[in-house]
N, C-alpha and C positions, 0 to 999 in steps of 0.2 A: 504493500500499500502505500502511499505516496506521505514522504515527511510530514503535511498536512493537514491535521486535522479536521480543518474546514476548507479542505475539496467540495466543491458540489457538485451529486453524480448526476448523472442525465434522468429523468425522468421516462419508467416504460408507462407509457397510455395507452390502454383499452380500450378501441371507440368502436361504434357501430353502426349501422345504415342510416339515415333518418335521424343521427345526431349531425349540430353545427358546432367547428371550431374555432376561434378568432386564435390564433397564432402569432407570437411574435416575431419580426423579421431585422427588428434596430435594434433589440440583446437592451435597450432603453426602461422597460416594460417592470414594476415592482414585483411583478407578479409573474415571471417567466417560467414556463414554456408560453403564457395566456399572455395576451395584447390586451394592452387597458381598447373599452367597447369604440372615442372618441379617436383613436387614431388608424389614417389613411393608408399606413407601411402596414397593417399585418396579414395576413394570410389566412385566408375564411378558407377552411375545408369542410366539406359535404361528404363524409366517407361512403361509396354504393354499398361497401361488404366489411367484415369486420375483421379488424387487423392491429396490430399493437405496435406505435410508434415509439422511438426513442427519442427524445427531445429534447433537446437543451436547457438546462436550468441556471448557465453561469455567464452565459452571456457572450463567450466566445471561441463561440460556434465559424467556419466561415461559409457552413450551409444553414442559418438559422433559417425555420426553427429545428432544424433535428440538430442531433448532435453527432460530432465530427472528432469525437476527443482528445480536442484540444486543450481540455482540461486538465489531462493527464503531460508530463515529461517525456517525451520518445525513451522508449527501455531499449537496451543492448537484445538483443538476446531472444531467445523464447523462453529460458528459467526467469528472466526479468519480467517480461512482460505476464507469465502468470504468477509470480508473484505479488500482481493486484491486487489479485481476486480471492488474498489467504486471507486471513485473518493474523495478524500477530507478524506477520513478517516483514 
């Protein structure tokens, strides 16, 4: 795991057909990954099927509103990448 105990991990959100989501693309929303209702830059999603989205909550992603892993520093080697998912390492 990161040495920073305040690393904000992405949100896995299950969405259903018929839902309407307004997701932040600018990274300035205090409610990440959700966008404020008055924002004109938000991404409006109306899913046609049930799915899971990996959404950015830190605002660092280059693919907002989706997480691209920017919150995590690069890790060299497979072992270092797997250690990110193990507690206490």
